[in-house]
C-alpha positions in Angstrom: -22.4 34.2 41.9 -21.3 37.9 42.9 -21.8 38.3 46.7 -23.8 41.9 46.5 -26.0 40.0 44.0 -26.8 37.4 46.7 -27.5 40.1 49.0 -30.1 42.0 47.2 -32.0 38.8 46.4 -32.3 37.9 50.0 -33.5 41.5 50.5 -35.5 40.8 48.1 -34.5 43.5 45.5 -33.5 41.4 42.8 -35.0 37.9 41.8 -32.6 35.0 41.5 -32.9 34.7 38.1 -32.4 38.4 37.6 -28.9 38.1 39.3 -27.8 35.3 37.6 -28.3 37.3 34.1 -26.6 40.3 36.1 -23.4 37.9 36.9 -23.3 37.6 33.3 -23.4 41.4 33.0 -19.8 42.6 34.6 -18.5 45.5 34.3 -16.5 45.1 31.0 -19.2 43.0 29.2 -20.4 43.9 26.0 -24.3 44.0 25.8 -27.4 44.4 23.2 -30.6 46.1 24.2 -33.2 46.1 21.7 -33.6 50.0 21.6 -29.9 51.1 22.4 -28.1 49.0 20.6 -24.9 47.6 20.8 -23.0 48.5 24.3 -20.6 47.8 27.1 -21.2 47.6 30.9 -19.2 50.7 32.3 -19.6 50.3 36.3 -21.9 48.6 38.7 -23.8 50.7 41.7 -25.6 48.0 43.4 -26.1 50.2 46.4 -28.3 52.6 44.2 -29.9 49.3 42.5 -28.7 50.3 39.3 -25.7 49.4 36.5 -24.0 52.2 34.1 -24.2 51.3 30.3 -21.7 53.0 27.9 -24.2 53.1 24.7 -22.9 54.3 21.1 -23.6 57.9 21.9 -25.0 57.9 25.3 -22.0 57.0 27.6 -23.2 56.1 31.3 -26.8 55.1 30.6 -28.4 54.2 34.1 -29.9 51.4 34.3 -32.4 49.8 37.1 -30.6 46.2 37.9 -34.1 44.2 37.5 -34.7 46.3 34.1 -31.5 45.8 32.8 -31.4 42.2 33.6 -34.2 41.7 31.6 -33.4 44.0 28.5 -29.6 43.4 28.4 -28.2 40.7 26.3 -24.8 39.6 27.1 -22.3 39.1 24.1 -19.5 36.9 23.9 -16.2 37.6 23.3 -16.6 35.8 19.9 -19.7 37.7 18.9 -18.9 39.9 15.7 -19.8 43.3 17.5 -17.7 42.6 20.2 -14.9 41.4 18.2 -15.4 44.6 15.9 -15.3 46.7 19.2 -12.2 45.2 20.8 -10.3 44.5 17.4 -11.4 46.5 14.3 -7.9 46.3 12.2 -8.2 42.8 12.7 -11.7 42.6 11.6 -11.1 44.9 8.6 -8.0 42.6 7.7 -10.4 39.4 7.8 -13.1 41.0 5.3 -10.5 41.2 3.0 -9.3 38.3 3.3 -11.9 35.7 4.3 -15.0 37.5 3.5 -16.9 33.9 3.9 -15.5 33.8 7.6 -16.9 37.4 8.4 -20.0 36.5 7.3 -19.7 33.0 9.2 -19.1 34.8 12.4 -22.2 37.2 11.7 -24.8 34.5 11.0 -23.0 33.0 14.1 -23.6 35.7 16.3 -27.7 36.0 15.2 -28.5 32.5 16.0 -27.4 31.2 12.6 -29.5 33.3 9.8 -29.6 36.9 9.1 -30.8 39.2 6.5 -29.1 41.1 4.0 -30.3 44.3 5.9 -29.4 43.1 9.0 -26.0 42.0 7.6 -25.3 45.2 5.8 -26.1 47.3 9.3 -23.4 45.3 11.1 -20.6 46.4 8.3 -21.9 50.1 7.4 -20.3 52.7 8.8 -16.9 51.9 10.9 -16.2 49.3 8.0 -17.7 50.2 4.7 -19.8 53.0 3.3 -22.6 52.1 1.1 -21.1 52.0 -2.7 -18.3 50.0 -0.6 -20.4 47.8 0.8 -22.5 46.8 -2.1 -19.4 46.0 -4.2 -18.2 43.5 -1.4 -21.3 41.9 -1.2 -21.7 41.1 -4.6 -18.5 39.5 -5.0 -19.0 37.7 -1.6 -22.2 36.1 -2.4 -20.3 34.1 -5.4 -18.2 33.0 -2.5 -20.7 31.7 0.1 -22.7 29.7 -2.5 -19.3 28.1 -3.8 -18.1 26.6 0.0 -21.7 24.9 -0.3 -22.4 25.7 4.0 -24.2 28.7 3.0 -28.2 29.2 1.7 -28.0 32.3 0.1 -32.1 33.1 -1.5 -32.4 34.9 -4.4 -34.8 37.3 -2.3 -33.3 40.2 -0.4 -35.8 39.6 2.5 -35.3 36.2 2.8 -32.2 35.2 5.4 -29.0 33.8 4.5 -28.3 31.0 6.6 -25.6 29.1 7.8 -25.9 25.4 7.7 -24.1 22.3 9.7 -23.0 20.4 6.6 -21.7 21.1 3.2 -24.6 20.8 0.6 -23.0 20.2 -3.0 -24.0 23.3 -4.8 -24.9 21.4 -7.9 -27.1 19.2 -5.7 -29.0 22.3 -3.9 -30.0 23.9 -7.7 -31.7 20.9 -8.6 -33.1 20.8 -5.2 -34.6 24.2 -5.8 -36.6 23.1 -9.3 -37.9 20.2 -7.4 -38.8 21.8 -4.3 -40.5 24.9 -6.8 -44.2 24.4 -7.5 -45.2 26.9 -9.9 -44.0 27.6 -13.4 -42.1 31.2 -12.3 -40.5 29.4 -9.4 -39.0 26.0 -12.0 -38.2 28.9 -14.4 -36.1 31.1 -12.0 -34.6 27.5 -10.7 -33.8 27.1 -14.2 -32.1 30.5 -14.8 -29.7 29.5 -11.7 -28.9 26.3 -13.0 -27.8 27.8 -16.6 -26.1 30.4 -14.4 -23.8 28.2 -12.5 -23.8 25.3 -15.0 -20.2 24.8 -14.3 -21.4 23.7 -10.7 -22.0 20.4 -12.2 -19.3 17.8 -12.5 -21.3 15.2 -14.2 -23.7 17.5 -16.8 -24.8 14.9 -19.0 -26.2 12.5 -15.8 -27.3 15.2 -13.5 -28.9 17.6 -16.1 -30.5 15.3 -18.9 -33.6 14.5 -16.6 -33.9 18.2 -15.9 -33.9 18.8 -19.8 -37.1 15.8 -20.1 -39.0 17.7 -17.2 -38.4 21.2 -19.0 -39.6 19.6 -22.1 -42.8 18.1 -20.1 -43.7 21.3 -18.6 -43.0 23.7 -21.6 -45.8 20.9 -23.7 -48.1 20.9 -21.1 -48.5 24.3 -20.9 -49.0 25.3 -24.3 -52.6 25.6 -24.8 -53.4 27.5 -21.8 -50.0 29.5 -21.1 -48.1 29.6 -24.1 -45.5 32.5 -22.7 -44.7 29.6 -20.1 -43.9 27.3 -22.9 -41.1 30.1 -24.2 -39.7 30.7 -21.3 -39.0 26.7 -21.0 -37.9 26.2 -24.3 -35.4 29.3 -24.6 -34.0 28.5 -21.1 -33.2 24.6 -22.3 -31.8 26.3 -25.2 -29.7 28.2 -23.4 -28.3 25.1 -21.3 -27.7 23.6 -24.4 -25.6 26.2 -25.3 -23.8 25.7 -22.4 -23.9 22.0 -21.9 -23.5 20.9 -25.4 -23.3 17.4 -24.6 -27.3 17.4 -23.6 -29.8 16.8 -26.4 -33.6 17.1 -27.2 -35.9 14.6 -25.7 -39.5 15.6 -26.7 -38.6 15.5 -31.1 -39.9 19.0 -32.7 -40.3 21.4 -29.5 -37.9 24.4 -30.7 -37.9 27.9 -30.5 -38.7 29.0 -34.7 -41.3 25.7 -34.6 -42.9 27.1 -31.8 -43.1 31.0 -33.3 -44.8 29.6 -36.3 -46.9 27.7 -34.5 -48.1 30.6 -32.1 -47.5 33.8 -34.5 -51.4 35.1 -34.0 -50.7 34.6 -30.1 -47.3 36.5 -29.9 -48.8 39.7 -29.3 -50.1 39.0 -26.0 -47.3 36.5 -25.5 -44.0 38.6 -25.6 -45.1 41.4 -23.0 -45.1 38.5 -20.8 -41.6 37.3 -21.1 -38.2 38.7 -19.7 -36.4 41.8 -22.0 -33.5 39.1 -22.4 -36.3 36.6 -23.6 -38.1 38.4 -25.2 -35.2 39.6 -27.5 -34.1 36.2 -28.5 -37.7 35.5 -30.0 -37.4 38.2 -31.5 -33.7 37.5 -33.1 -35.2 33.9 -34.5 -38.2 35.3 -36.4 -36.4 35.4 -39.5 -35.2 32.0 -39.2 -39.1 30.6 -37.8 -41.3 32.9 -40.6 -38.9 33.3 -43.9 -39.6 36.6 -45.5 -42.5 37.0 -43.8 -40.5 38.1 -40.6 -40.7 41.8 -41.5 -43.9 42.1 -42.1 -44.6 40.4 -38.9 -42.1 42.3 -37.2 -43.5 45.3 -38.5 -47.3 44.3 -37.0 -45.7 44.0 -33.6 -43.8 46.9 -33.5 -47.5 48.7 -34.3 -49.0 47.0 -31.5 -46.5 46.6 -28.7 -44.8 48.3 -26.0 -42.1 50.5 -25.7 -39.1 47.6 -24.9 -40.4 45.6 -27.8 -40.7 48.5 -30.2 -36.6 49.1 -29.4 -35.6 45.6 -29.6 -37.4 45.4 -32.8 -36.3 48.4 -34.3 -32.7 47.3 -33.3 -32.9 44.2 -35.2 -34.1 45.7 -38.4 -31.9 48.4 -38.7 -28.9 45.3 -37.8 -30.4 43.2 -40.1 -30.3 45.6 -43.2 -34.0 46.2 -43.4 -33.8 49.8 -42.2 -35.8 51.2 -45.3 -38.8 48.8 -44.3 -39.0 50.0 -41.0 -38.5 53.3 -42.1 -41.4 53.4 -44.5 -43.8 51.4 -41.9 -43.0 54.6 -39.5 -43.2 57.8 -41.9 -46.6 55.9 -43.4 -47.8 55.4 -39.5 -47.1 59.1 -38.9 -48.6 60.4 -42.2 -52.1 58.6 -41.3 -52.0 59.1 -37.8 -52.1 55.3 -36.8 -48.9 55.3 -34.6 -49.4 54.5 -31.4 -48.1 56.6 -28.4 -45.5 54.1 -27.6 -43.9 53.9 -31.0 -44.4 57.8 -30.8 -42.5 57.5 -27.8 -39.8 55.4 -28.9 -39.0 57.6 -32.3 -38.5 60.9 -29.8 -36.3 59.5 -27.8 -34.4 58.4 -30.9 -34.6 61.1 -32.9 -31.3 61.8 -33.4 -31.1 58.2 -35.3 -34.4 59.3 -37.1 -33.7 62.6 -38.0 -35.6 63.0 -41.3 -39.2 61.9 -39.5 -38.9 64.8 -37.0 -41.1 67.1 -39.1 -44.2 68.5 -38.9 -46.5 66.1 -39.7 -45.1 63.9 -36.5 -46.8 66.7 -34.5 -50.4 65.7 -35.8 -49.7 62.2 -35.6 -48.5 63.1 -31.5 -52.0 65.2 -30.9 -54.2 61.9 -32.2 -52.5 59.4 -30.4 -52.9 61.4 -27.2 -56.5 62.2 -27.9 -56.5 58.3 -28.2 -54.8 57.6 -25.2 -57.3 59.7 -23.3 -60.4 58.0 -24.7 -59.0 54.8 -23.9 -58.1 55.7 -20.5 -59.7 58.9 -19.0 -58.1 59.4 -15.8 -54.7 58.4 -16.8 -52.1 60.4 -17.7 -50.7 60.1 -21.7 -46.9 59.2 -21.5 -46.5 61.0 -24.4 -48.4 63.6 -23.5 -46.0 64.3 -20.7 -43.3 63.7 -23.0 -44.2 66.4 -25.3 -44.1 69.0 -22.2 -41.5 68.1 -20.8 -39.3 67.4 -23.5 -38.7 71.6 -24.5 -36.4 70.5 -27.7 -39.2 68.4 -29.4 -41.2 71.0 -30.6 -38.1 73.0 -32.0 -36.8 69.8 -33.6 -40.2 69.3 -35.6 -40.3 73.0 -36.5 -36.9 73.9 -37.3 -37.1 73.8 -41.0 -41.0 74.2 -41.3 -42.4 76.5 -43.4 -44.4 79.1 -41.9 -47.8 78.2 -43.4 -47.2 74.3 -41.8 -46.1 76.2 -38.7 -49.4 78.1 -38.6 -51.5 75.3 -39.4 -49.8 73.5 -35.9 -50.8 76.8 -33.8 -54.3 76.8 -35.3 -54.6 73.5 -34.2 -52.8 73.8 -31.0 -55.2 77.2 -30.0 -58.4 75.2 -30.4 -57.2 71.7 -29.2 -58.9 70.9 -25.6 -56.3 68.4 -24.7 -54.1 70.9 -22.5 -54.6 73.2 -20.0 -54.4 76.4 -21.0 -50.9 77.6 -19.2 -49.4 74.5 -21.2 -51.2 75.4 -24.4 -49.1 78.8 -24.1 -46.2 76.8 -23.3 -45.6 75.0 -26.3 -47.2 77.5 -28.7 -44.0 79.7 -27.1 -42.0 76.9 -28.4 -43.2 77.2 -31.8 -43.4 81.4 -31.9 -39.7 80.8 -30.6 -38.7 79.4 -34.3 -41.7 81.5 -36.3 -41.6 85.0 -34.5 -43.5 86.3 -37.4 -46.8 84.4 -36.0 -46.8 85.5 -32.6 -49.5 87.8 -33.3 -51.7 84.3 -34.0 -51.4 84.1 -29.7 -51.7 87.8 -29.4 -54.5 88.2 -31.6 -53.3 91.0 -33.2 -53.6 89.7 -37.1 -56.6 87.8 -38.4 -55.5 84.1 -39.6 -55.6 83.4 -43.4 -58.4 81.7 -44.7 -58.6 78.4 -45.3 -58.1 76.4 -47.8 -61.3 75.2 -49.4 -61.6 71.1 -49.4 -63.3 69.2 -52.0 -65.7 66.5 -50.9 -68.2 64.4 -52.6 -72.0 64.6 -51.7 -71.8 61.4 -49.6 -69.4 62.1 -47.7 -70.5 65.7 -47.1 -74.1 63.8 -45.9 -72.0 61.7 -43.5 -70.0 64.2 -41.9 -72.9 66.6 -41.8 -74.8 63.4 -39.7 -71.9 62.9 -37.4 -72.2 66.7 -36.6 -76.0 66.8 -36.0 -75.3 63.7 -33.7 -72.9 65.2 -31.9 -74.7 68.5 -31.1 -78.3 67.1 -30.9 -77.3 63.8 -28.8 -73.6 63.4 -27.6 -72.4 66.7 -26.2 -76.3 66.7 -24.5 -75.3 63.2 -22.9 -72.2 64.3 -21.8 -73.6 67.5 -20.2 -75.6 64.8 -18.2 -73.3 62.8 -17.5 -71.4 65.7 -15.8 -74.0 66.8 -13.6 -74.9 63.5 -12.3 -71.2 63.2 -11.4 -71.1 66.5 -9.8 -74.2 65.4 -7.4 -71.4 62.4 -6.1 -69.9 65.6 -4.4 -66.0 65.4 -3.4 -64.9 66.5 -7.0 -61.3 65.9 -6.1 -61.8 62.2 -5.9 -64.7 62.0 -8.2 -63.9 59.4 -11.1 -66.7 59.7 -13.0 -67.0 63.7 -12.8 -63.1 63.6 -14.1 -64.1 61.2 -17.0 -66.8 62.6 -18.0 -64.7 66.3 -18.1 -62.2 64.9 -19.9 -64.5 63.3 -22.7 -66.4 66.8 -22.6 -63.0 68.5 -24.0 -62.7 65.4 -26.4 -66.3 66.0 -27.6 -65.7 70.0 -27.9 -62.4 69.4 -29.9 -64.0 67.2 -32.4 -67.1 69.8 -33.0 -64.9 72.5 -33.5 -62.8 70.5 -36.2 -66.2 69.2 -37.8 -67.5 73.0 -37.7 -63.8 74.0 -39.3 -64.1 71.2 -42.2 -68.1 71.4 -43.1 -67.9 75.3 -43.0 -64.9 75.0 -46.1 -66.2 72.2 -47.7 -67.3 72.4 -51.3 -70.0 69.3 -52.2 -69.2 67.5 -56.2 -70.7 65.0 -57.9 -67.0 64.8 -59.6 -69.3 65.2 -62.8 -67.5 65.6 -66.4 -63.5 65.8 -64.5 -61.0 66.8 -67.0 -59.8 63.6 -68.2 -56.9 64.7 -70.2 -55.1 64.8 -66.7 -55.2 63.2 -63.7 -57.5 65.1 -61.4 -60.1 64.7 -59.2 -63.0 62.6 -59.8 -61.1 59.9 -62.2 -59.9 56.3 -62.3 -56.4 56.1 -63.0 -54.6 52.7 -64.1 -50.5 52.8 -63.8 -48.3 49.9 -64.6 -45.4 49.4 -62.3 -42.1 49.9 -64.6 -40.1 46.6 -63.3 -42.3 44.0 -62.6 -45.1 45.5 -65.5 -48.0 44.8 -62.7 -50.9 47.3 -63.1 -52.5 48.9 -60.5 -55.8 51.2 -60.7 -56.5 54.2 -58.3 -59.7 56.2 -57.9 -59.1 59.6 -56.9 -61.9 61.1 -55.2 -62.6 64.2 -52.5 -60.9 64.5 -49.2 -62.9 62.6 -47.1 -63.5 59.7 -49.6 -60.9 56.6 -49.1 -61.5 52.9 -49.6 -57.8 51.4 -49.7 -59.4 47.8 -49.9 -61.3 49.1 -53.4 -58.1 50.9 -53.9 -60.2 54.2 -53.7 -58.0 57.4 -52.2 -58.4 60.9 -51.5 -56.5 63.6 -53.5 -55.3 65.2 -50.0 -53.0 61.7 -50.3 -49.3 61.5 -50.8 -50.1 59.1 -53.7 -53.0 61.0 -54.6 -50.8 64.4 -54.6 -48.1 62.5 -57.0 -50.5 61.7 -59.5 -52.6 64.7 -59.9 -51.8 67.2 -63.0 -49.7 64.4 -64.9 -50.7 62.8 -68.3 -51.0 59.3 -70.3 -47.7 58.2 -70.9 -45.6 60.1 -68.0 -43.8 58.1 -65.8 -44.1 59.1 -61.8 -42.7 57.8 -58.3 -44.6 56.8 -55.7 -44.0 55.7 -52.2 -45.0 52.3 -51.5 -45.2 50.3 -48.0 -41.7 49.2 -48.5 -40.2 51.2 -50.8 -40.4 53.4 -54.2 -41.2 52.3 -57.3 -41.6 54.2 -60.7 -45.0 54.0 -62.0 -46.7 54.8 -65.9 -49.6 55.9 -66.3 -51.2 53.9 -69.3 -55.3 55.4 -68.8 -56.8 57.9 -67.3 -61.1 57.5 -67.0 -63.8 59.4 -65.3 -64.8 58.1 -62.3 -68.8 57.1 -61.5 -70.9 59.7 -60.4 -71.8 60.4 -56.6 -75.6 60.0 -56.2 -75.9 60.6 -52.7 -78.2 64.0 -52.7 -76.6 67.4 -52.7 -76.0 69.1 -49.5 -76.2 73.0 -50.7 -76.7 74.7 -47.7 -73.9 73.3 -45.3 -73.4 76.9 -43.5 -76.7 77.6 -43.0 -76.9 73.5 -41.6 -74.6 74.2 -38.8 -76.0 77.6 -37.6 -79.6 75.9 -37.5 -78.2 73.1 -35.7 -76.2 75.4 -33.1 -79.4 77.2 -32.3 -81.1 73.9 -31.6 -78.5 73.0 -29.2 
């Protein structure tokens, strides 16, 4: 021990343990402090009981001898930080020639293990920038795994560890699988085995038992956790593709058969798979389901998330079924049944689907946003956000629209409760930019043109009137009470019940405005003595398809009548509009669910009378209901 240190110990100014530690921290020694970081001992001044340390960015920092002994860690000449400080060019050369040796040195310097974050901190700044580090680490990881001397976990938060002995990579991968206890961990281990299949020198001997384990897990989970079964069967098939000498041990366990068995549960299974495995299932649908695959695929698109919709749409287009897909999307838009996810996909892909970006899409979007708000009143609608933030979307929809069509859209926006006033004005301005002649509708300088009268059956008018009365006399008053009760809870900014009740108030107000507008313009009828010389409202039309000679019958009734199972349709539907005015013997072209076809009109008859009691004074009834409210 240094003589001066011994004197301090004898004088009681330094403990023996501290003196031994300081003896390792002589001037010129590199050291580490938990707060100040890497430094070098510059000078001892034991007369003042101090040592001076040169830290990065803080030169000749004084420390009391006892404190320095307790808080400084001396670094050997082989420590990575010491080597970097004394021979930076040599370290940079080694990083290029032998990256694994650099990582070994870092791990030896940190006690045998270090997280990726800790390793990066030693290399960033004086050796790599952020982008260079990421590229270097991605390539170095592969080298580390191949040497067998490093344990490199998949999670970044877990440490990279240095092993005392070389471990066979293939055996290590199998060990990960055997140690895993949950299906998710087992699936991740299988994915790694598939990725590094070339590490197995005797694949049939080493991997065939694994195939049996995979298939047993798949069969065992099918009833309660079918998504696990899909994951494992797909992983097994990927292993088969890379190692063809492997074979099935569980006869009949294949992806096509699994799809057939779980067809009814596909809707809930697919979102739980990774994107790659989900795509694999969708690609196998034609093989598994034969001609029915398009029907199932379209159904999946109508009920699924944006990821699946995009994948399924691509498969339809690539397999030559673009027409079926287009017909389904077009019908969903027309019927306002398209989900928000489907509409988001369509809007984002509008360059490929330009023919569907029309004013009808705007109505479908508003209906979907309203459904989203009903399903989750406190959660913002992604579709609503898209409509507001995509400033070119409305312009694309109304670029070629007739002024009357744009006028209807403006009218609907004006009464819509879906948007705050500022947002509504922004959306209106985008339509007016395309049709500046309609600006007066917003400023109020010009009266709106009268809405066309609706022809409706007495029974449908009675139902619509009953809905209005329930809305005004029951639902709206109940909602007012809910708002008052929720307001009493205080702190409206964090009041879930208040926000939900206010959003429901907006939905109810919109429905009331729609009902009042519709009822005011409704004209009830019993469909007495319709003109049967041509297709008209209140007639039953028999059609014969020109190619198949198959006959179909449609009953064309009022604007609010519709029963697809009984082939009762409104005169406002696409089919109704296509048939109106045509006589027996004429041929019309109708768009079906999958394509268009030519039909000959072979008979026109009068539809049965509507027996419901008439509603002669709709406007007066509305006024009375409003007063009662």
